[in-house]
N, C-alpha and C positions, 0 to 999 in steps of 0.2 A: 281077603277083603280087596276088591279093586275100588278105587276112587280116581275119578278123574281130576288134575290138578288143574288149579284155577291161575296159576302162574308158571312161566317157563324156567324161573330161578328160584331158588329159597329165599326168602326174606328173612333175615336174620332176626333175632330177637331184641338185639342192642347193637349198635356201632358208634364208636365216637365220631365226632364232627371235626375234623381236621382240614385245612386249608392252607392254601400257600405261605399265607402269613406267618402261621404255626411252623410250618418248615422253615422259613427264613430267620426265626426267633431262635430256633433251636440250633440251626447250622451257624448262626454267629456266636453262639457260646461255644461250640465247637472248635472253633477256630480261633477263640480267644484265648485258648490255652489254660483257662479257669473253668474245672468242670464242676467241682465240689460247692460247698455253702460259701455264696460270696455277694458279689453288688446284687446279682440278681436277685438272691433270697431278699435283700433289704428293701429293694423296689417292690417286690410281690406282697411284702406283708405289709407296706404301705398301704398299697391299692387295694388289696382284700380289704382290710380295716377300715378303708374310706366306702368301699362298696357297701359293706355289712353295716356301717355306722358304728363299729366298734371301738372302745377306748384302744384297742391294740391286738395284733393277731401275732401267731406263731406257725411258721410252716415246717411240717414235718413229713416223716416218710410215710404216713398212711392216716386215715381216718381213727383206725386202731390205737395207733400210737397218741394220736391228740385224746382221745379218752383216757387212756392210761395215765399220761401226763397229768391230765387235768385231776383225776381220782388222787393221783400222788401229791400233786401241788397243793390240793386243798385239804391234803392231811387227814383224807377219810379212815377212821380208826380200823386197824386190823380186827378183825373179830365181829366187826358189826356188819348188819344186813344192808343191802343197798336195794333200794325197790325200782324195779323194771318190769318189762312187757317180755311175755313168752314169744310173741310174734314179732320176731326180729331174728336178724343176723347173729351166727354164733358168737362174734366178737364183743356184741355189746354186752353178754354175759362173762366173756372170758376175762376181760379187763378188770371186772369185778373180782374174779377168782384170783388174779393176779396181784393184786394189791391185797391179799387175804382176807377179803371179805365173802359174804355169801350174797350171790344173786336170789333175791326175793321177788319171784314172780307175782304181779297181780294181774287181773283179767282186762280185756280191752272194752271199748265201746263198739257195739255193732256195726254203728254207722260209718265210723272213720277208722278203725281198727287200730286208734291210739289207745294208750293208757287210759283208763277210766277213772277221773278224778275222785268218784264215789267209792272206787273199791280201794285206792289209796287212803282215803280217809278214814276207811272202815278198819285197815289194818293199823294204821298210827293210833286211833283211838282205842283200839283193843290194848295196845301196850305192851304185846307180848313177846317183842323182841326190840334187840338193840339196833337201832336204825342208825345209819352214818350217812345217806345220801337218797338222793332220788334221781334216777337216770331214765328219762322219759326219751321215746323216739318219735320223731315227725315220720309217721310211716309214709312212705310213698311220696313224700315231700307235701302233704299236708299237715300242716302246724297241728300241734296236740293243743290240749286246752290249757295253755301257759298262764293265763290270770290266775285259775284254781290251784295249778300245780305249784306255781311261784307263791302264791299265800300259803299253801300247806307246808313249803320249805321255810317259810319265814316263821310260822307258826311254832313249827317242832325244831327249829334251827337246824335245818338240814340245807346242804347245798344242794344245787341242782345242775347236774350236768347233764345237757341235751345232745342227744345222738341226733345231729343234722347232717348225718352222711347224704340223706335223700334232699336236704332242703334249702341249698343255696338257691337264693333268688325268691324264695316264700317269705311271706310276712303274715302275722298275726294281728289283727286288728289295726292294719297300716305301720306296724312296727317291723323291720325286717327281722328275719330269723338269723340270730348272731348279733344284733344290736345291744351290747351290753356295756353300762357306762363306768367311768372310774369309781364311783362310789360303791357298785354292787360287786363285792368280793367275794360272795357265795353263790355265783353263777359262772357257768361258761358254755361254750356251744362248740361243738367238734364235727368239722365238715371233712367229707372224701374226698379225694380228687382221681379216684380209680377211671379207669378208662371209659367205663360205661356211664359216668356219673354227667350232670348238667356242665359241668366243666370239667376238665381234664388235666392232669400234668401227667399222664402215664398211670403212675402210681403216686400217692402223696397224700396229705391233709392239713387242715388249718384249725388251730384252736384260737377262738376269739374270746376275749374278757377283758377285765379291767388289768391296767397296766401292772399292778402288784403281782396278779395271778400269774400273767403272762411271764412276768421276770422271776418269778420262782419256778417255773416250769422248763425255762429255758436251758439253765443249765443240766438239769435232769435230762433233756434230748440230747445231750452233748458229751456223754460219757461222764456227766458230772463236773466237767470241766469250765474254769471261769472265762474261756477264751474259744472261740471257735477259729475255724480254719483261717478266715478272712482276717481275723484280728493277730493271727500269729504270723501268717504268712504273707500277706497283704503288702501293698508298698509303705504303710504306716503302722505293720504289725510289730509285735514282741514274740519272740520266743518263749518267753515264760509264761506259766500259767498254773493254778493251783485245781486241785480235784478237792471239790468240796462236798461231794456225796458219790454212792455208787450208780450212777447213772445209766442210760440205756442208748444205744446208737440209733437214734430215730431224726438226725438231721434230714432235710432236704437236699438235693444238690441244685446247682445253679441250671443245670439242663432242664430238670422239671420245673424249676421256677420261671425259665423263659417260656415254655409251652403253658405255664399256667397264666403268665401274663399276657401272653397273647389271646387265649382263651378268655379272659377276665375282661377284654377291651372290646368283647362282642358278645357278652353273655347276654344282653336284652334282646338282641335280634334271636339268638337260640331259644331262650326262653320261649319269646312270643312264638315261634313256630311250635314248640311243645304244647301250648296253649291252646294253639290254633287245631293241631291234631287231637286234642284231647276234645274240644269242643265238636268236631267233626264226627268222632266215633259216638259221642253222647247223642249228638242229633239222628246217627243213622241206626243206633241201637234202640232207640225208644220204643219203637213198635215191637220189638221181639219179646215176648211174655216169658221167653225160657232163661233171659238173660237181665242181670241188675248192674246197671252202671254205677260207677263210683259216686259217692255223695260229696259235693261241697258245701261246706258252710259259709253262709254269707259275708261273713267277717274276717275271712282269710283270702290269702292268695297263695293258691299251692303251686308248688315248683314243678308237680307233675315229670317227677322222674320216673313214676308208675303209673301205669293205667290198669290198676285192678280190677278185673270183670269178675262178676259172681255169677255161677249158673244157678238156677232152679232146679234143681237135680231131680225132684219130684216130678217134675215135667217132661224127663227125658229117661230113654230106655238104658243110658250107657253113664259110667261114671266119669268122673274128672280126668283120669290118667287116660280113660280111651278117647276122650272128648279131643286132649291135645294130641294124641297120636294120630287121630282123625285130621286135625289141622297140619299136623307136621306133614302128612301124604298130599295135603294140597299146598303144600311149599310155605306154610306159614309157622315161624318160629315162635315159640312161646315159653314162658316159664312160671315159677310158682313162686310168692313172697309172703310168708316163709313156712317151713316146716316149723310149728311150735317147738321151741327148746325143752320145754318139759318131756317132749316124745324123743327126744336125742338120747341114745345110750348112756350117755356120759351124767346129763344131769338128772335124766330119769332114776338112774341107779344111785347115784351119789344123795339124792334127795327124796328118793321112795314116791315120785311122784305118778300118779295114776292119770291116765287118759282124759278122764272126766274132771280134773282140778280146775281146769279153766275153760268152761264150756264154751264161752263165747269165741275164744279164740280157735278152739278146735272145728266149731261148728262153720264158723267161717274159711277157716283154712281148707277144711274139705270141698268147698266149692269155688276156690279162689283160681283165677288164671290171669297172669300179668300178660298184656296185649304190648306188642312193640309200640315204642313212643320215642322217638329222637328225630332230631332236626333234619337229617338227611332223608326221611321218607317223604315221600311225595304225596299227593293227595289220591293217585292212582294205588299206592301201595296202601294207604288206610281203606280204600275201596275194596281191594282185593282181601286184606283181612275181614272186612265185615262179610262179603261176600261169601267166604269160607265159612265163617261161623252160620250163617244162613242156612249153606248146604249141609253142614254137619247137623243142624237141627233138624231140618227137613227130614233127614236119614233116619233119625232118632228120637223124633217127638213121640211122646207117650199118647196116645190117643184115649180119651175119656169115653 
């Protein structure tokens, strides 16, 4: 197959947005002589909590660690089932397994690809499982139906741990994702600061919640120790400590925190650029009948971590994989989010899932493509992506 490329260089699917202020902050930490958890962590946690309007925050090594700590700190009973979505990254389900629980998948809404509250209600009302928590995912940065999900959590006395890996900067009915008050001890939000996320520390994550939940989680993130390295080796530290529980090595370093703080200072401008790119895509794709742009509900502010395009495959002579390959040959990088977890060998075989068990998730997965969306993209880059999509469709349109 020979396809003329629309670009001279390959447009990567994702790239971090690093500028000189990020470099300066990291270099300052390297020169300070203190690299592990220290004063930068303390500053970052306070600043992140302030931006999310949360009672407290805990900086950790990954978004996965944040979810694991939240389930642990909330003492979700081993052996219970935790409701979550099959349309997510594997870590969402892995942490449920790692606390001795079963991931209990329910289907998603076709519009937003978030957990369907109606499906959650059905399984809770059936009463056939001992449920321990609900773990919704804000897919692509579009908030899930939090009012309904939190109401179900309260009604059935289940903590709600939000996988907010995609959702820093998003809001639901005007409330920032991660805004959790001191009195709400049955809820937590877990953010990822991975290299491709809306703000990054290279690797890293943040857990937000009530002060009591954060302080329960903190020693778990430090090998179960009562003092972190700054409290032991800093200028006012003490070598003495107690081991309170068999904890994990989940702390963030000051190098990562310095980068996170620099990113946090300009997250508004980076978020604005993501929103502009999403708007440009939607405007330019609206007349292409063979694709379906993502839906945004009027009462949410999406973070636009992803721009999930859906193909109308019945209008094309090629499948999704071939569509992606033709875009690649036109120097456009894309991805797919996500392969439903009940199709993955571990979960399929362990729980005897069939492909059709979650029909909405599977039907949407089969036609999903994530387009590049990150602040370093120019308007010309966006135009190139849309031009390539038009070219692939023109070559492969099914004529009636």
